[in-house]
Structure formats: structure tokens, C-alpha cells
VOVEX-257226 format. One record per residue (C-alpha): residue number from 1; residue in three letters; x, z, y. Coordinates in Angstrom, 1 decimal, always signed. Each point is the difference from the previous one (the first is absolute). Layout:
residues N
<NUM,"ala",<X,Z,Y>>
...
***
This chain:
residues 454
<1,"met",<+0.0,+0.0,+0.0>>
<2,"val",<+2.9,+0.8,+2.4>>
<3,"phe",<+1.7,-3.3,-0.8>>
<4,"leu",<-3.4,-1.8,+0.6>>
<5,"ile",<-0.5,+1.6,+3.4>>
<6,"ile",<+3.6,-0.8,+1.0>>
<7,"ala",<-0.4,-3.6,-1.1>>
<8,"ile",<-3.2,-0.5,+2.0>>
<9,"ala",<+1.6,+1.5,+3.1>>
<10,"ile",<+3.1,-2.2,-0.3>>
<11,"ile",<-2.0,-3.2,-0.6>>
<12,"ser",<-2.4,+0.9,+2.9>>
<13,"thr",<+2.9,+0.8,+2.4>>
<14,"met",<+2.0,-3.2,-1.0>>
<15,"thr",<-3.1,-2.2,+0.4>>
<16,"asn",<-1.0,+1.4,+3.4>>
<17,"phe",<+3.5,-0.2,+1.2>>
<18,"ala",<+0.3,-3.6,-1.2>>
<19,"gln",<-3.2,-0.9,+1.8>>
<20,"gln",<+1.0,+1.7,+3.2>>
<21,"ile",<+3.5,-1.8,+0.0>>
<22,"ala",<-1.6,-3.3,-0.7>>
<23,"thr",<-2.5,+0.3,+2.8>>
<24,"thr",<+1.6,+2.0,+2.8>>
<25,"his",<+3.8,-0.4,-0.3>>
<26,"ser",<+2.5,-2.7,+0.1>>
<27,"ile",<+2.9,+0.0,-2.4>>
<28,"thr",<+2.4,-0.7,+2.9>>
<29,"asn",<-1.1,+3.1,+1.9>>
<30,"phe",<+0.3,+2.4,-2.9>>
<31,"lys",<+3.4,+1.5,-0.8>>
<32,"pro",<-0.3,+1.9,-3.3>>
<33,"ala",<+3.7,+0.8,-0.2>>
<34,"tyr",<-0.3,+2.7,+2.7>>
<35,"phe",<-2.0,+2.3,-2.3>>
<36,"val",<+0.6,-1.5,-3.5>>
<37,"leu",<+3.7,+0.8,+0.0>>
<38,"pro",<-0.3,+3.7,+1.0>>
<39,"ile",<-2.9,+0.5,-2.4>>
<40,"ser",<+2.0,-1.7,-2.8>>
<41,"gly",<+2.9,+2.3,+0.6>>
<42,"leu",<-2.1,+3.1,-0.2>>
<43,"his",<-1.7,-1.4,-3.1>>
<44,"ala",<+3.3,-0.6,-1.6>>
<45,"leu",<+1.2,+3.6,+0.8>>
<46,"leu",<-3.2,+1.4,-1.4>>
<47,"ile",<+0.5,-1.9,-3.3>>
<48,"leu",<+3.6,+1.1,-0.2>>
<49,"trp",<-1.0,+3.7,+0.6>>
<50,"leu",<-2.7,-0.1,-2.6>>
<51,"thr",<+2.4,-1.6,-2.5>>
<52,"arg",<+2.6,+2.7,+0.6>>
<53,"gln",<-2.7,+2.6,-0.5>>
<54,"gly",<-0.6,-1.4,-3.4>>
<55,"arg",<-3.5,-1.4,+0.9>>
<56,"val",<+0.8,-3.5,-1.1>>
<57,"leu",<-3.6,-1.1,-0.7>>
<58,"leu",<-1.2,+1.1,+3.4>>
<59,"ala",<+3.0,-1.8,+1.6>>
<60,"ala",<-0.9,-3.2,-2.0>>
<61,"his",<-3.6,+0.2,+1.3>>
<62,"phe",<+1.2,+0.4,+3.6>>
<63,"phe",<+2.3,-2.9,-0.5>>
<64,"thr",<-2.6,-2.3,-1.5>>
<65,"gly",<-2.7,+1.0,+2.5>>
<66,"gly",<+2.3,-0.4,+3.0>>
<67,"leu",<+1.6,-3.3,-1.3>>
<68,"asn",<-3.4,-1.6,-0.7>>
<69,"leu",<-1.4,+1.2,+3.3>>
<70,"thr",<+2.9,-1.3,+1.9>>
<71,"leu",<-0.1,-3.4,-1.8>>
<72,"phe",<-3.7,-0.3,+0.7>>
<73,"leu",<+0.5,+0.7,+3.7>>
<74,"ala",<+2.7,-2.5,+0.1>>
<75,"leu",<-2.2,-2.5,-1.7>>
<76,"ile",<-2.7,+0.5,+2.6>>
<77,"leu",<+2.3,-0.1,+3.0>>
<78,"leu",<+1.8,-3.1,-1.2>>
<79,"ser",<-3.1,-1.7,-1.4>>
<80,"glu",<+0.5,-3.0,+2.2>>
<81,"ser",<+3.4,-0.7,-1.4>>
<82,"ser",<+0.4,-2.3,-3.0>>
<83,"asn",<+2.9,+2.0,-1.4>>
<84,"val",<-1.9,+3.1,-1.0>>
<85,"phe",<-1.6,-1.2,-3.2>>
<86,"phe",<+2.4,+2.1,-2.1>>
<87,"ile",<-1.0,+3.3,+1.6>>
<88,"pro",<-3.0,+0.7,-2.3>>
<89,"tyr",<+2.2,-0.7,-3.0>>
<90,"met",<+2.6,+2.6,+1.3>>
<91,"met",<-2.8,+2.6,-0.4>>
<92,"leu",<+0.5,-0.3,-3.7>>
<93,"ile",<+3.2,+2.0,+0.3>>
<94,"gly",<-1.8,+3.3,+0.7>>
<95,"ile",<-2.5,-0.7,-2.8>>
<96,"val",<+2.9,-0.5,-2.4>>
<97,"val",<+1.7,+3.2,+1.2>>
<98,"ile",<-3.1,+2.1,-0.6>>
<99,"ala",<-0.5,-1.6,-3.5>>
<100,"ser",<+3.5,+1.0,-0.9>>
<101,"leu",<+0.0,+3.5,+1.3>>
<102,"asp",<-3.6,+1.1,-0.2>>
<103,"lys",<-3.0,-0.7,-2.2>>
<104,"ile",<-1.3,-3.5,-0.4>>
<105,"leu",<-3.3,+1.1,+1.4>>
<106,"ala",<+1.7,+0.8,+3.3>>
<107,"ser",<+1.5,-3.5,+0.1>>
<108,"val",<-3.5,-1.4,-0.7>>
<109,"phe",<-1.3,+1.9,+3.1>>
<110,"tyr",<+2.7,-1.5,+2.2>>
<111,"thr",<-0.6,-3.5,-1.4>>
<112,"ala",<-3.7,+0.2,+0.7>>
<113,"val",<+0.6,+1.2,+3.6>>
<114,"thr",<+2.6,-2.7,+0.6>>
<115,"ala",<-2.0,-2.7,-1.5>>
<116,"thr",<-3.1,+1.0,+2.0>>
<117,"ala",<+1.8,+0.3,+3.3>>
<118,"val",<+1.9,-3.4,-0.4>>
<119,"thr",<-3.2,-1.7,-1.1>>
<120,"ile",<-1.9,+1.2,+3.0>>
<121,"phe",<+2.9,-1.1,+2.2>>
<122,"tyr",<+0.0,-3.5,-1.6>>
<123,"ile",<-3.8,-0.3,+0.5>>
<124,"ile",<+0.0,+0.9,+3.8>>
<125,"ser",<+3.2,-1.9,+0.7>>
<126,"asp",<-0.2,-3.7,+0.9>>
<127,"gln",<+3.5,-0.7,-1.4>>
<128,"tyr",<-0.9,+0.3,-3.7>>
<129,"his",<-2.4,-1.7,-2.4>>
<130,"ala",<-1.9,+1.0,-3.1>>
<131,"glu",<+2.8,-1.4,-2.3>>
<132,"asp",<+2.5,+2.3,+1.8>>
<133,"ile",<-2.1,+3.0,-1.0>>
<134,"thr",<-0.4,-1.2,-3.5>>
<135,"val",<+3.7,-0.6,-0.5>>
<136,"tyr",<+0.8,+3.4,+1.5>>
<137,"leu",<-2.5,+1.8,-2.2>>
<138,"phe",<+1.2,-1.8,-3.2>>
<139,"thr",<+3.6,+0.7,+0.9>>
<140,"leu",<-0.7,+3.6,+0.8>>
<141,"thr",<-2.1,+0.5,-3.2>>
<142,"gly",<+2.6,-1.7,-2.2>>
<143,"val",<+3.0,+1.9,+1.3>>
<144,"cys",<-1.8,+3.3,+0.0>>
<145,"val",<-1.4,-0.3,-3.5>>
<146,"thr",<+3.3,-1.2,-1.4>>
<147,"phe",<+1.8,+2.9,+1.6>>
<148,"trp",<-2.7,+2.5,-1.0>>
<149,"leu",<+0.4,-1.1,-3.7>>
<150,"thr",<+3.8,+0.2,+0.3>>
<151,"ala",<-0.1,+3.4,+1.8>>
<152,"ser",<-2.4,+1.3,-2.7>>
<153,"asp",<+2.4,-1.1,-2.8>>
<154,"leu",<+2.9,+1.5,+1.9>>
<155,"lys",<-1.9,+3.3,+0.4>>
<156,"asn",<-0.8,+0.0,-3.6>>
<157,"ile",<+3.6,-0.6,-0.9>>
<158,"thr",<+1.1,+2.6,+2.4>>
<159,"gly",<-2.6,+2.5,-1.4>>
<160,"ser",<+1.2,-0.7,-3.5>>
<161,"ala",<+3.6,+0.5,+1.1>>
<162,"lys",<-0.8,+3.3,+1.6>>
<163,"arg",<-2.0,+1.1,-3.0>>
<164,"leu",<+2.9,-1.0,-2.3>>
<165,"thr",<+2.4,+1.8,+2.4>>
<166,"arg",<-2.1,+3.2,-0.3>>
<167,"glu",<-0.1,-0.3,-3.7>>
<168,"val",<+3.7,-0.4,-0.2>>
<169,"gln",<+0.4,+3.0,+2.3>>
<170,"asn",<-2.3,+2.0,-2.1>>
<171,"lys",<+1.9,-1.0,-3.1>>
<172,"asn",<+3.3,+0.9,+1.7>>
<173,"asp",<-1.5,+3.4,+1.0>>
<174,"leu",<-1.2,+0.6,-3.6>>
<175,"leu",<+3.4,-0.9,-1.4>>
<176,"gln",<+1.7,+2.2,+2.5>>
<177,"asn",<-2.3,+2.8,-0.8>>
<178,"arg",<+0.6,-0.5,-3.7>>
<179,"ala",<+3.7,-0.1,+0.5>>
<180,"glu",<-0.2,+3.3,+1.9>>
<181,"gln",<-2.1,+1.6,-2.7>>
<182,"leu",<+2.4,-1.3,-2.7>>
<183,"gln",<+3.0,+1.5,+1.9>>
<184,"leu",<-1.8,+3.3,+0.4>>
<185,"ser",<-0.9,+0.0,-3.7>>
<186,"ala",<+3.6,-0.7,-0.9>>
<187,"glu",<+1.2,+2.9,+2.2>>
<188,"ile",<-2.6,+2.4,-1.6>>
<189,"ser",<+1.0,-1.2,-3.5>>
<190,"gln",<+3.7,+0.5,+0.7>>
<191,"gln",<-0.4,+3.4,+1.6>>
<192,"thr",<-2.3,+1.4,-2.7>>
<193,"ser",<+2.5,-1.1,-2.7>>
<194,"his",<+2.7,+2.4,+1.3>>
<195,"ser",<-1.5,+3.0,-1.8>>
<196,"leu",<-0.7,+0.6,-3.6>>
<197,"asp",<-1.9,+3.2,+0.7>>
<198,"leu",<-3.7,-0.9,-0.4>>
<199,"asp",<-1.3,+2.4,+2.7>>
<200,"thr",<+2.6,-1.2,+2.5>>
<201,"leu",<-0.7,-3.6,-0.8>>
<202,"leu",<-3.8,+0.3,+0.4>>
<203,"asn",<+0.4,+1.9,+3.3>>
<204,"asn",<+2.3,-2.6,+1.4>>
<205,"ala",<-2.2,-2.8,-1.1>>
<206,"val",<-3.2,+1.1,+1.6>>
<207,"lys",<+1.7,+1.0,+3.3>>
<208,"leu",<+1.9,-3.2,+0.2>>
<209,"ile",<-3.1,-2.2,-0.6>>
<210,"arg",<-2.0,+2.0,+2.5>>
<211,"asp",<+2.7,-0.1,+2.7>>
<212,"lys",<+1.2,-3.6,-0.5>>
<213,"phe",<-3.4,-1.6,-0.1>>
<214,"gly",<-1.8,+2.5,+2.3>>
<215,"phe",<-2.7,+0.9,-2.5>>
<216,"tyr",<-2.4,+2.9,+0.4>>
<217,"tyr",<+0.4,+1.6,-3.5>>
<218,"val",<+2.1,-0.8,-3.0>>
<219,"ser",<-0.1,+1.6,-3.4>>
<220,"ile",<+1.2,-0.5,-3.6>>
<221,"phe",<-2.0,+0.9,-3.1>>
<222,"leu",<+1.6,+0.1,-3.5>>
<223,"thr",<-1.9,-0.3,-3.2>>
<224,"asp",<-0.1,+2.7,-2.7>>
<225,"lys",<+1.3,-0.4,-3.5>>
<226,"glu",<-3.5,-0.7,-1.3>>
<227,"asn",<-0.5,-2.6,+2.7>>
<228,"lys",<-3.3,+1.5,+0.9>>
<229,"lys",<+0.7,+1.7,+3.4>>
<230,"leu",<+2.0,-0.7,+3.1>>
<231,"thr",<+1.7,+2.9,+1.6>>
<232,"leu",<+1.1,+0.0,+3.6>>
<233,"arg",<+3.8,+0.4,+0.0>>
<234,"glu",<+0.9,-0.7,+3.6>>
<235,"ala",<-1.8,-0.7,+3.3>>
<236,"thr",<+0.7,+0.0,+3.7>>
<237,"gly",<-1.2,+2.3,+2.8>>
<238,"gln",<-1.6,+3.4,-0.1>>
<239,"thr",<-3.0,-1.5,-1.8>>
<240,"gly",<+2.3,-1.1,-2.8>>
<241,"asn",<+1.6,+3.5,-0.3>>
<242,"thr",<-3.5,+1.5,-0.3>>
<243,"leu",<-1.0,-2.4,-2.7>>
<244,"leu",<+3.2,+0.6,-1.9>>
<245,"lys",<-0.5,+3.7,+0.1>>
<246,"asn",<-3.5,-0.5,-1.5>>
<247,"asn",<+1.5,-2.1,-2.8>>
<248,"tyr",<-2.2,-3.0,+1.0>>
<249,"gln",<-1.0,-2.2,-2.9>>
<250,"leu",<-2.1,-3.1,-0.5>>
<251,"pro",<-1.3,-1.5,-3.3>>
<252,"ile",<+1.3,-3.4,-1.2>>
<253,"asp",<-3.3,-1.9,+0.3>>
<254,"asn",<-1.9,-2.1,+2.5>>
<255,"ser",<-1.4,+3.0,+2.0>>
<256,"ser",<+2.7,-0.3,+2.7>>
<257,"ile",<+2.3,-2.7,+1.3>>
<258,"val",<+3.1,+1.9,-1.3>>
<259,"gly",<-1.6,+0.4,-3.4>>
<260,"trp",<-1.1,-3.7,-0.1>>
<261,"val",<+3.6,-1.2,+0.8>>
<262,"ala",<+1.4,+2.2,-2.8>>
<263,"asn",<-2.7,-1.1,-2.4>>
<264,"asn",<+0.3,-3.7,+0.7>>
<265,"gln",<+3.7,+0.0,+1.0>>
<266,"gln",<-0.7,-2.3,+2.9>>
<267,"pro",<+0.3,+0.4,+3.8>>
<268,"tyr",<-3.1,+0.7,+2.1>>
<269,"ile",<-0.7,-0.3,+3.7>>
<270,"ser",<-3.0,+1.6,+1.7>>
<271,"his",<-0.3,-1.5,+3.5>>
<272,"asn",<-2.8,+2.4,+0.9>>
<273,"val",<-0.2,+3.0,-2.3>>
<274,"gln",<-3.4,+1.0,+1.4>>
<275,"gln",<-1.5,-3.1,-1.6>>
<276,"asp",<+2.0,+0.3,-3.2>>
<277,"pro",<-2.1,+1.2,-3.0>>
<278,"ile",<+3.0,+1.5,-1.9>>
<279,"phe",<+1.6,+1.7,+2.9>>
<280,"his",<+0.5,+3.7,-0.6>>
<281,"asp",<-0.8,+1.7,+3.2>>
<282,"glu",<+2.5,+2.8,+0.4>>
<283,"ala",<-1.1,+2.6,+2.6>>
<284,"ala",<+3.7,+0.8,+0.8>>
<285,"leu",<+0.5,-3.6,+1.1>>
<286,"pro",<-2.9,-0.7,+2.4>>
<287,"asp",<+1.8,-2.6,+2.1>>
<288,"thr",<+0.6,-2.5,-2.8>>
<289,"lys",<-1.4,-3.4,+0.8>>
<290,"ser",<+1.9,-2.3,-2.4>>
<291,"glu",<+1.9,+0.5,-3.2>>
<292,"leu",<+2.6,-1.8,-2.1>>
<293,"cys",<+0.8,+1.2,-3.5>>
<294,"leu",<+2.8,-1.5,-2.1>>
<295,"pro",<+0.7,+0.7,-3.7>>
<296,"leu",<+3.4,+1.5,-0.9>>
<297,"ile",<+1.1,-1.9,-3.0>>
<298,"ala",<+3.4,+0.0,-1.8>>
<299,"arg",<+1.0,-1.3,-3.4>>
<300,"asn",<-3.6,-1.2,-0.4>>
<301,"lys",<-1.2,+3.7,+0.2>>
<302,"ser",<-2.3,+1.4,+2.7>>
<303,"leu",<+1.7,+2.9,+1.7>>
<304,"gly",<-2.5,+0.6,+2.8>>
<305,"val",<-1.4,-1.3,+3.3>>
<306,"leu",<+1.4,-0.3,+3.5>>
<307,"asp",<-2.9,+0.7,+2.4>>
<308,"ile",<+0.3,-1.1,+3.7>>
<309,"gln",<-2.7,+0.8,+2.5>>
<310,"ser",<-0.5,-1.0,+3.7>>
<311,"his",<-2.3,+1.0,+2.8>>
<312,"asp",<-0.1,-3.7,+1.1>>
<313,"pro",<-2.7,-2.1,-1.7>>
<314,"gln",<+1.1,-3.4,-1.2>>
<315,"leu",<+3.6,+1.0,+0.2>>
<316,"phe",<+1.0,-1.1,-3.5>>
<317,"gln",<+0.1,-3.8,-0.6>>
<318,"asp",<-0.4,-1.7,-3.3>>
<319,"asn",<+3.1,-2.1,+0.5>>
<320,"ser",<+2.1,+3.2,+0.3>>
<321,"ile",<-0.8,+1.3,-3.5>>
<322,"ala",<+2.8,-1.9,-1.7>>
<323,"ile",<+2.8,+1.5,+2.2>>
<324,"met",<-1.5,+3.5,-0.1>>
<325,"gln",<-0.2,-0.3,-3.8>>
<326,"ile",<+3.6,-1.0,-0.2>>
<327,"met",<+0.8,+3.3,+1.9>>
<328,"ala",<-2.3,+2.0,-2.3>>
<329,"asn",<+1.7,-1.6,-3.1>>
<330,"gln",<+3.4,+1.1,+1.2>>
<331,"val",<-1.3,+3.5,+0.8>>
<332,"ala",<-1.4,+0.0,-3.5>>
<333,"val",<+3.4,-1.0,-1.5>>
<334,"asn",<+1.6,+2.8,+2.0>>
<335,"ile",<-2.6,+2.5,-1.3>>
<336,"asp",<+0.5,-1.2,-3.6>>
<337,"asn",<+3.8,+0.4,+0.4>>
<338,"ala",<-0.4,+3.5,+1.3>>
<339,"gln",<-2.3,+0.9,-2.8>>
<340,"leu",<+2.4,-1.5,-2.6>>
<341,"phe",<+2.8,+1.9,+1.6>>
<342,"ser",<-2.0,+3.2,-0.1>>
<343,"gln",<-0.9,-0.5,-3.6>>
<344,"ala",<+3.7,-0.8,-0.9>>
<345,"glu",<+1.1,+3.1,+1.9>>
<346,"ser",<-2.6,+2.1,-1.7>>
<347,"gln",<+1.0,-1.2,-3.4>>
<348,"leu",<+3.6,+0.6,+0.8>>
<349,"asn",<-0.8,+3.6,+1.1>>
<350,"glu",<-2.0,+0.5,-3.2>>
<351,"thr",<+2.9,-1.3,-2.1>>
<352,"gln",<+2.4,+2.2,+1.8>>
<353,"thr",<-2.4,+3.0,-0.4>>
<354,"leu",<-0.2,-0.7,-3.8>>
<355,"leu",<+3.8,-0.3,-0.1>>
<356,"asp",<+0.5,+3.3,+1.8>>
<357,"leu",<-2.7,+1.6,-2.2>>
<358,"asn",<+1.7,-1.3,-3.1>>
<359,"thr",<+3.4,+1.3,+1.1>>
<360,"leu",<-1.6,+3.4,+0.9>>
<361,"leu",<-1.8,+0.4,-3.3>>
<362,"thr",<+3.0,-1.0,-2.2>>
<363,"thr",<+2.2,+2.8,+1.3>>
<364,"thr",<-2.0,+2.6,-1.9>>
<365,"leu",<-1.2,+0.4,-3.6>>
<366,"glu",<-2.4,+2.9,+0.7>>
<367,"val",<-3.6,-1.3,-0.3>>
<368,"gly",<-1.6,+2.3,+2.5>>
<369,"glu",<+2.7,-0.8,+2.6>>
<370,"ile",<-0.7,-3.7,-0.6>>
<371,"tyr",<-3.7,+0.5,+0.8>>
<372,"arg",<+0.8,+2.0,+3.1>>
<373,"arg",<+2.5,-2.4,+1.3>>
<374,"ala",<-2.3,-3.0,-0.6>>
<375,"ala",<-3.0,+1.7,+1.8>>
<376,"arg",<+2.1,+1.1,+2.9>>
<377,"glu",<+1.6,-3.5,+0.4>>
<378,"phe",<-3.3,-1.8,-0.1>>
<379,"ala",<-1.5,+2.4,+2.6>>
<380,"ile",<+2.9,-0.6,+2.4>>
<381,"lys",<+0.3,-3.7,-0.5>>
<382,"met",<-3.7,-0.8,+0.3>>
<383,"gly",<-0.7,+2.5,+2.8>>
<384,"ala",<-2.7,+1.7,-2.1>>
<385,"ile",<-1.3,+3.5,+0.7>>
<386,"arg",<-0.1,+0.7,-3.7>>
<387,"cys",<+1.5,-1.4,-3.2>>
<388,"ala",<-0.8,+1.4,-3.5>>
<389,"ile",<+1.3,-1.3,-3.3>>
<390,"ser",<-1.9,+0.7,-3.2>>
<391,"ser",<+0.9,-0.7,-3.7>>
<392,"trp",<-2.5,-1.7,-2.2>>
<393,"asp",<-0.8,+0.9,-3.6>>
<394,"asn",<-1.6,-3.1,-1.3>>
<395,"glu",<-1.2,+1.5,-3.3>>
<396,"ala",<-1.5,+3.1,+1.5>>
<397,"glu",<-1.4,-1.9,+3.0>>
<398,"arg",<+1.4,+2.5,+2.4>>
<399,"ile",<+2.3,+0.0,+3.0>>
<400,"thr",<+2.3,+2.8,+1.2>>
<401,"ile",<+1.4,+0.4,+3.6>>
<402,"gln",<+3.8,+0.3,-0.3>>
<403,"ala",<+1.0,+0.0,+3.7>>
<404,"asp",<-1.9,+0.2,+3.3>>
<405,"phe",<+1.4,-0.4,+3.5>>
<406,"val",<-2.1,+0.6,+3.1>>
<407,"his",<+0.6,+0.4,+3.8>>
<408,"asn",<-0.5,+3.6,+1.3>>
<409,"ala",<-1.6,+1.0,+3.3>>
<410,"his",<+3.3,-0.9,+1.8>>
<411,"asn",<+0.0,-3.5,-1.5>>
<412,"asn",<+2.9,+0.9,-2.2>>
<413,"leu",<+0.1,-1.2,-3.6>>
<414,"glu",<-0.3,+2.8,-2.5>>
<415,"asp",<+0.7,+0.0,-3.7>>
<416,"lys",<-2.8,+1.7,-1.9>>
<417,"tyr",<+1.4,+1.0,-3.4>>
<418,"ile",<-2.5,-0.3,-2.8>>
<419,"met",<+0.3,+3.1,-2.2>>
<420,"thr",<-3.1,-0.2,-2.1>>
<421,"tyr",<-0.1,-3.8,-0.6>>
<422,"glu",<-3.8,+0.1,-0.4>>
<423,"ser",<-1.3,-3.2,-1.5>>
<424,"gln",<-3.2,-1.9,+0.8>>
<425,"asn",<-2.4,-1.9,-2.1>>
<426,"leu",<-0.1,-3.7,+0.9>>
<427,"ala",<-3.6,-0.2,-0.9>>
<428,"leu",<-0.6,+1.9,+3.2>>
<429,"leu",<+2.2,-2.4,+2.0>>
<430,"pro",<-1.5,-3.5,-0.6>>
<431,"glu",<+1.9,-1.7,+2.8>>
<432,"thr",<+3.3,+1.4,-1.2>>
<433,"gln",<-0.8,-0.9,-3.6>>
<434,"lys",<-0.8,-3.6,+1.1>>
<435,"val",<+3.4,-0.4,+1.8>>
<436,"leu",<+1.8,+1.3,-3.1>>
<437,"lys",<-1.9,-2.2,-2.4>>
<438,"thr",<+0.3,-3.3,+2.1>>
<439,"his",<+3.4,+0.6,+1.5>>
<440,"val",<-1.4,-1.2,+3.3>>
<441,"pro",<+0.8,+2.0,+3.1>>
<442,"lys",<-2.8,+1.0,+2.3>>
<443,"ile",<+0.0,+1.0,+3.7>>
<444,"tyr",<-2.6,+2.4,+1.3>>
<445,"tyr",<-1.0,+0.1,+3.7>>
<446,"gly",<-1.1,+3.4,+1.3>>
<447,"asn",<-2.4,-1.6,+2.5>>
<448,"asp",<-1.8,-2.2,-2.5>>
<449,"pro",<-3.0,+1.8,-1.4>>
<450,"ser",<-0.7,-2.7,-2.6>>
<451,"gln",<+3.1,+0.9,-2.0>>
<452,"ser",<-0.2,+2.8,-2.5>>
<453,"thr",<+3.0,+2.1,-0.7>>
<454,"asp",<+0.9,+2.7,-2.5>>
***
């Protein structure tokens, strides 16, 4: 609507001005240079200033409007000369400029205004005929349509080039992001491999992952021997310490994201935990918005789960899983190495204990002393508060306590000498009888009410 009003105003002004010039003024008495040159200078300065201000489109419109207006005035003032036939064609310059810099619709507007104004001038002027109007309009239309099509193709090509440039830039950003993640993963893997102590390794792993990547909460769960439960072994922050003190556990099933990952041995991303059906809402972590869980697998065996949580929704990206899983795999290898080292160290200690016990027992031939030495050594080496050794009479189905060591009130180990050697009937001790018959050791846990003891 604004363009239409401007067009009407320009055409009306040009037409009235042309009629007044044709009827009241003589070309010899009118000197346009006196005001055209200063105005042209100001017009040029205005266009330069707009261009330097970065308003190129507005400068182009001022250029085109000023150029065409000046050419039209020159056409009117010099209408009696025979050498001005080229002036209407010079108006195509501004139309081409607008088509190149702005939308084609804006160029169509200038074309319509120019064609209308020139046509009106041709009609009211005695110097031109109908064929002049026809030739001009055909030329104007042909040039403009050709350039519009060319400009449209160029803009499409330019748009495609810009789109491809953005895609390449996005790919470069993605590659750079992955390279940074890979570097951080390598640093974490290297630093966590420095220790073979499992507790130290886990503590370093969760803190490094949290600090390097800037996550909200990081924890590591390890599976139990029966592969039925996941026990929290290390976590970050005060919340993690609280959960560790409470011996936090989760079942290995699909009732939680951590359990699902351990059960399926596949990574899992929850972009919005509030909309995730298997998210386990932990009251101690109210700020969790997204979660990434990675399985810890080494030697084709599931060791646990690396749980990473963030207070930013949509933080974790699907294309980052591969790199994060590489880091988790290396952490799993380090955990496996620490566990193997701990097992080897434990076996070595047990072997050394047996060697020491064998040396201790072979230095005496007195049976009672052998019992007492064995009970005392077992109590010390195993850190037990009591150790009793009984002899077994298989035929009589009875056992007799031969030596008993206990800690006194001052936590000192005391030797309780057995003087009566009272025997007990195995029929009254079914659990002990089962161990003797099957030769299979059994561990009793004092806090487990489901286990029956003698």
C-alpha cells in the first residue's frame, strides 16, 4: 500500500510537472544545472552515508529513486531535443540494481512506476509516436523479465551456497565438539588408569567426568555377584555422599534407567526425564532434567553402569553416545584391572597366610597347642572378634570345641582355654551338620533374618 501511494504521487507529480513545462516554460529559459548539481551532490552523500551505516538496501532505493527522477526530469526538460531518446532506457539501471539487491517484487514496483511515467510522457509529448511507446515497453519488459529470471536463479544459487556453508559450518562445529569430547575422554581414561585401588579409581573417575564436561551429577553403580542388584559405589557432591552412606541400590530390571542399561547392556539417553516412563525419580536429585546412562563392560562382562545427569534438558545428543561410550569402556577396563589386582592381591595374602599358618603349626607336635595357634592366627588374620575350632567325631555325630579366641572388653584377643571339652550333638546343629557333610563353606550375615544359624 505504501509503494502504491508513492507510485501514484510520483506519477502525478511528474505528469503535472511535464504539462506545466510544456505549456508555460521555454527550454531556453530554464537552467536545471543550477539546482540539479547541488541536489545530486547531496543525494550522493546521503547514499554514501547509508552504505557506510550498513543500510545497503535503503541506499539502493534512494539511488534508484533519485536516478530515475533525475532522468525523468531531464527527459521533460530536454524533450524538444532529438538526442534524448536514450534517457528512458537509462532508467533500467536503477531497476536492475533493485532486482540485484532487493526482492524482485520491489523491482517490479519500480518497473511499473517507470513504465507508467514514461508512457504518460510519450502520450502528452508531440515528439513521440505510438511505435516509440510500443518499442520502449517491449524493451523494458524483455530486459526486466530476463534480469528477473537471472536474478531469481542467482538468488537461489546464493541461497543454496549459504545453506551449504551453514551445513559445512555445523559439521565443522560438530567435528570440533566431538574432537574436544574425545580429547576429554582420553584424558579421563588416562588419569583413571593411574590407580589400581578401586575406591580411588572410582572417586577420580566421577569427579573428572563431572569437572571436565561440566555435568550436574555423576555416579557409578557396580553389579553384585548374582547380577541382580546395582550398588552405588561412588557419586559426586553432598547428595552422592548421602546416597553412599545409605547403601543406595537399584534392581537390575526395567524399572529405572540405570537398571535398564545394566539389564540390556546398551546406552540410554533421556532428553526429558519428566516424560520418560522408566525414569526413577530420586528425591535427593530434584534438579535432574536429562540423563545419560552408559554400560560398563569389560571382557564381555557387565561390571556396572555410569550414570550422568544434567539440569539442562536436551543436553545430551545422540551423536555423542559413541564417544562417551568409548570413555565408559576405558573406565570399565580400569575397573576390571583394579578388581583383578585386588583379587590377585587377596589370593596372595591368603596364600601367605596359609604359609605362615603352616609354618606356625609345624613347629609343635602338641595337639592342643596346634588348635590354639590355629584359632588365634585365624582370628588375627581375618580380623574376627571370635574364632573357635572344634573337632568332629563322624561316627558319634558330635563336635567338641578345642580352642576359642575372643576379644575382651578392651578389644584385646584372649585365649579361652577349654578344660571340660564338652561335646555337642550334631542333630541339634543342622546347619553345622550340613557344612560337615557337604564340605561347602557357608557365610552367615548377622543382619539377614532369613538365614538360620545354630
